[in-house]
C-alpha positions in Angstrom: -29.4 -33.3 95.0 -27.9 -31.5 97.9 -29.5 -33.2 101.5 -29.5 -29.3 102.9 -31.7 -28.0 99.7 -34.3 -29.6 98.7 -35.2 -30.0 94.6 -38.8 -28.3 95.8 -37.0 -25.1 96.7 -34.0 -25.1 94.1 -37.3 -25.0 91.7 -38.7 -22.1 93.7 -36.1 -19.8 93.8 -35.7 -20.2 90.2 -39.1 -19.4 89.1 -39.0 -16.6 91.4 -35.9 -15.5 89.9 -37.5 -16.2 86.2 -40.4 -14.3 87.0 -38.4 -10.9 88.6 -37.0 -10.6 84.9 -40.6 -10.6 83.4 -41.1 -14.2 82.1 -44.6 -15.6 83.0 -43.5 -19.4 83.4 -47.1 -21.1 83.7 -45.9 -23.9 81.7 -42.9 -24.5 82.9 -43.8 -24.2 86.4 -46.4 -27.3 85.6 -43.4 -29.2 83.6 -41.4 -28.3 86.8 -44.1 -29.4 89.2 -44.7 -32.5 87.6 -40.7 -33.6 87.2 -40.2 -32.6 91.0 -43.1 -35.0 92.3 -41.4 -37.6 89.8 -38.4 -37.2 91.5 -39.8 -37.1 94.9 -41.6 -40.2 94.4 -39.1 -42.2 93.4 -37.1 -41.3 96.0 -33.9 -39.8 94.0 -30.6 -39.2 95.6 -27.6 -37.3 94.7 -27.5 -34.8 91.5 -29.9 -35.3 88.9 -28.9 -37.3 85.7 -30.0 -37.9 82.4 -31.5 -41.5 83.3 -33.7 -39.8 86.0 -35.1 -36.6 82.9 -35.5 -39.5 80.4 -37.2 -42.0 82.6 -39.8 -38.7 83.8 -39.8 -37.5 79.6 -40.4 -41.4 78.6 -44.2 -41.0 81.4 -45.3 -38.0 79.9 -49.2 -38.1 78.4 -49.7 -41.3 80.3 -46.7 -43.1 79.1 -48.6 -42.8 75.7 -46.2 -40.2 74.3 -43.8 -40.6 71.1 -39.8 -39.7 70.7 -41.5 -36.0 70.0 -43.5 -35.8 73.2 -40.4 -36.7 75.2 -38.0 -34.8 73.5 -40.2 -31.8 73.9 -40.3 -32.8 77.9 -36.4 -32.5 78.4 -36.5 -29.5 76.2 -38.4 -28.1 78.9 -36.1 -29.0 81.9 -33.0 -28.1 80.4 -32.8 -24.1 81.5 -34.0 -25.0 84.9 -30.7 -27.5 85.0 -28.3 -25.4 83.2 -29.4 -22.6 86.1 -28.9 -25.4 88.7 -25.3 -26.6 88.0 -24.6 -23.2 89.8 -25.5 -24.8 93.2 -25.2 -28.6 92.0 -21.7 -28.7 89.4 -23.0 -32.6 89.2 -26.6 -31.5 87.7 -26.5 -33.3 83.9 -28.2 -30.9 81.4 -30.1 -33.6 78.8 -29.7 -33.3 75.2 -32.7 -33.1 73.5 -31.1 -35.3 70.8 -31.6 -38.5 73.3 -34.9 -39.5 72.0 -33.5 -38.1 68.2 -34.6 -34.4 66.0 -37.3 -32.5 68.1 -39.2 -31.8 64.8 -41.2 -28.9 63.9 -44.6 -28.1 63.6 -46.5 -31.1 61.7 -48.9 -30.5 58.9 -52.4 -30.3 60.7 -56.1 -31.8 59.5 -57.7 -29.0 58.2 -61.5 -29.7 58.0 -63.9 -29.3 55.4 -67.1 -27.8 56.2 -69.2 -30.8 55.6 -66.7 -32.9 58.1 -67.3 -29.6 60.7 -71.0 -30.2 60.4 -71.2 -34.3 60.5 -69.5 -34.0 63.8 -71.1 -31.4 65.8 -74.2 -33.3 64.1 -73.0 -36.8 65.4 -72.2 -35.6 68.7 -75.5 -33.9 69.2 -77.5 -37.4 69.0 -74.9 -38.7 72.1 -76.7 -40.4 73.8 -78.6 -41.3 76.4 -81.5 -38.6 76.2 -81.5 -38.4 79.7 -78.6 -36.6 79.9 -77.5 -33.5 78.7 -74.1 -34.7 77.4 -74.8 -34.7 73.5 -75.5 -30.7 73.6 -72.2 -30.5 76.1 -70.1 -32.2 73.3 -71.8 -30.7 70.5 -71.2 -26.9 71.5 -68.0 -27.8 72.5 -67.0 -28.9 69.5 -68.9 -26.4 67.1 -67.4 -23.5 69.4 -64.1 -24.6 69.3 -64.6 -24.4 65.1 -66.0 -21.5 64.9 -63.7 -19.6 67.4 -60.3 -21.2 67.3 -60.5 -21.5 71.3 -58.1 -23.7 72.5 -59.6 -27.3 74.1 -57.8 -26.3 77.6 -59.7 -22.8 76.9 -63.4 -23.9 76.4 -63.3 -26.1 79.3 -61.9 -23.3 81.5 -64.8 -21.4 80.7 -67.2 -20.2 83.7 -71.1 -19.1 83.3 -69.7 -15.9 84.0 -67.1 -16.0 81.2 -69.6 -16.2 78.5 -71.5 -13.2 77.6 -74.2 -13.4 75.4 -75.9 -10.0 75.5 -71.9 -9.0 74.3 -71.9 -11.5 72.4 -68.4 -12.2 74.1 -66.6 -14.8 75.4 -63.7 -13.8 78.0 -60.7 -16.3 78.1 -58.9 -16.0 81.8 -54.9 -16.5 81.8 -54.9 -19.3 78.8 -51.7 -21.0 78.0 -49.3 -17.8 77.9 -50.6 -16.6 81.2 -52.6 -13.6 79.1 -56.9 -13.3 79.1 -58.8 -12.1 75.8 -62.0 -10.9 75.1 -63.2 -13.2 71.8 -66.2 -12.0 70.1 -68.8 -13.9 68.6 -70.4 -14.4 65.4 -74.2 -14.1 66.4 -74.9 -17.3 65.0 -72.6 -18.8 67.5 -74.3 -16.9 70.4 -77.7 -18.3 69.2 -76.2 -21.7 69.6 -74.6 -21.2 72.7 -77.7 -19.4 73.9 -79.6 -23.0 73.2 -76.5 -24.9 75.2 -77.5 -23.4 77.8 -81.6 -23.4 77.7 -80.6 -27.1 78.0 -78.0 -27.0 80.3 -80.3 -25.5 82.9 -82.8 -28.3 82.7 -80.1 -30.5 84.7 -78.2 -28.3 86.8 -79.0 -24.7 88.5 -77.8 -21.5 87.3 -74.1 -20.3 89.0 -72.0 -17.8 87.4 -69.1 -19.9 88.9 -70.7 -22.7 87.2 -68.3 -24.4 84.8 -69.9 -23.8 81.5 -68.6 -27.0 79.8 -69.8 -29.5 82.2 -69.6 -33.6 83.3 -72.8 -35.2 82.5 -72.2 -38.6 84.6 -73.6 -39.4 87.8 -72.1 -37.7 90.7 -69.8 -35.5 88.5 -72.9 -33.7 87.1 -72.4 -30.2 87.0 -68.6 -30.2 87.8 -66.0 -28.9 85.0 -65.6 -31.4 81.4 -62.6 -33.5 81.9 -60.0 -32.8 79.1 -60.0 -36.6 78.9 -63.4 -37.5 78.2 -63.6 -34.7 76.2 -61.1 -36.3 73.8 -62.1 -39.8 74.1 -65.3 -38.4 72.7 -64.2 -36.8 70.0 -62.1 -39.9 69.3 -65.2 -42.3 69.2 -67.1 -40.0 66.9 -63.8 -39.7 64.5 -63.9 -43.4 64.4 -67.4 -43.5 63.8 -67.7 -40.7 61.2 -64.6 -42.8 59.3 -62.4 -39.9 58.4 -58.9 -40.8 56.6 -56.0 -38.2 58.4 -55.0 -35.7 55.5 -52.1 -34.1 58.0 -48.7 -35.2 60.1 -50.6 -36.6 63.1 -51.8 -40.1 62.0 -55.6 -38.9 62.7 -57.4 -35.8 63.1 -57.2 -34.2 66.5 -59.3 -31.5 68.7 -56.8 -28.9 68.5 -57.0 -29.7 64.3 -60.2 -27.5 65.0 -58.5 -24.7 65.9 -56.0 -24.5 63.2 -59.0 -25.8 60.4 -60.9 -22.4 62.2 -57.0 -19.6 61.1 -56.7 -21.3 57.7 -60.7 -21.1 56.9 -60.2 -17.4 57.8 -57.0 -16.6 55.9 -58.3 -18.0 52.9 -62.1 -16.0 53.1 -60.1 -12.6 53.5 -58.3 -13.8 50.4 -61.3 -14.3 48.5 -63.0 -10.9 49.8 -59.5 -9.7 48.6 -58.7 -8.0 51.6 -54.6 -7.5 53.2 -53.6 -10.5 54.6 -50.3 -9.2 56.2 -52.8 -6.2 57.5 -55.2 -8.5 59.0 -52.3 -11.2 61.1 -52.1 -9.1 64.2 -55.6 -9.1 64.3 -56.3 -12.9 64.0 -53.3 -13.3 66.3 -54.2 -11.4 68.9 -57.8 -13.1 68.6 -55.9 -16.6 68.8 -53.9 -15.7 72.0 -50.9 -16.6 69.8 -47.7 -15.5 72.1 -46.0 -14.4 68.8 -47.1 -13.2 65.9 -44.8 -15.8 63.5 -47.1 -18.2 65.4 -49.5 -17.2 62.9 -47.4 -16.6 59.9 -46.2 -20.1 59.5 -49.8 -20.9 58.6 -48.5 -19.1 55.5 -45.9 -22.0 54.9 -46.7 -25.0 57.3 -50.5 -25.3 55.5 -50.9 -26.8 52.1 -54.0 -24.8 50.8 -52.1 -21.6 52.7 -48.7 -22.7 50.6 -50.6 -22.3 47.0 -52.2 -19.5 48.2 -48.9 -17.8 48.9 -47.5 -19.5 45.8 -50.4 -17.7 43.4 -49.6 -14.3 45.1 -46.1 -15.1 44.6 -46.9 -15.8 40.4 -48.6 -12.4 40.4 -45.7 -10.4 42.2 -43.4 -12.0 39.5 -46.3 -11.2 36.8 -46.4 -7.8 37.9 -42.1 -7.3 37.8 -42.1 -8.4 34.8 -44.5 -6.6 33.1 -42.6 -3.8 34.6 -39.4 -4.7 33.4 -41.0 -5.1 29.6 -41.9 -1.4 30.0 -38.8 -0.4 30.6 -37.8 -1.7 27.6 -39.8 -0.5 25.4 
């Protein structure tokens, strides 16, 4: 980098320029911020090189990521480095193929009803009894399963975001910077009310308090951390002995979100509803940036691919009947 203009300044200029064009760039800003911190911590001088970028990508997720994770991290840098070349012509633009091709979306593990029931039950039994930990985890996993929230959205909920009288959640500036309201089934409202009643035994009521709280020592009452949620889920997954049915090797918390979408589409199909008419509503409910992300379920999940195959066969049968009638 130029000694006259720091990387931090260039990143701020890039983000400001893109935001003036209407881009939210929240995820991009986070990635570039982490990259800037890495470059500064390693005291890199001179133009940004592929070696520096690749080394940064490989330490994503605490160094526990795979080649696909590294490739996606590099992909986040490509627009910025292309823009930066106008000021620093020697800046390298990383090729995603450094770590191999970036794969498409991987088939998720779609939870069966009995698996979700077993997960919620096992989470509720987590000790110690003198702690709200079991209630926290049971309610967290149950809420994601029945609403399709992202884990980040659930953990970001404040007590004031959970309106049990209206039966709705307020999701504020989620993954793509959008906010939305999520209506709740009465059974979900009842479960959240039970959890809130249990939680008040340990921490006082405060509208600005995190809805899902940490439960250990001095952390009691603070926001539950992402790592703790994933660690607990992985422990329960091993305890329950699930066999992975997706392409990720093991079932993940995020697969609860995918399972919600698939169950909803299957239910609409069983009810005889026009799935294509319902897609926009489902896309909005789940906070997808593009409706194409919702349509992916119809081609990326075996349970729904079979559904669409049957619909195609039905239309073929109808077309054959029309042709036969026309020849008579």
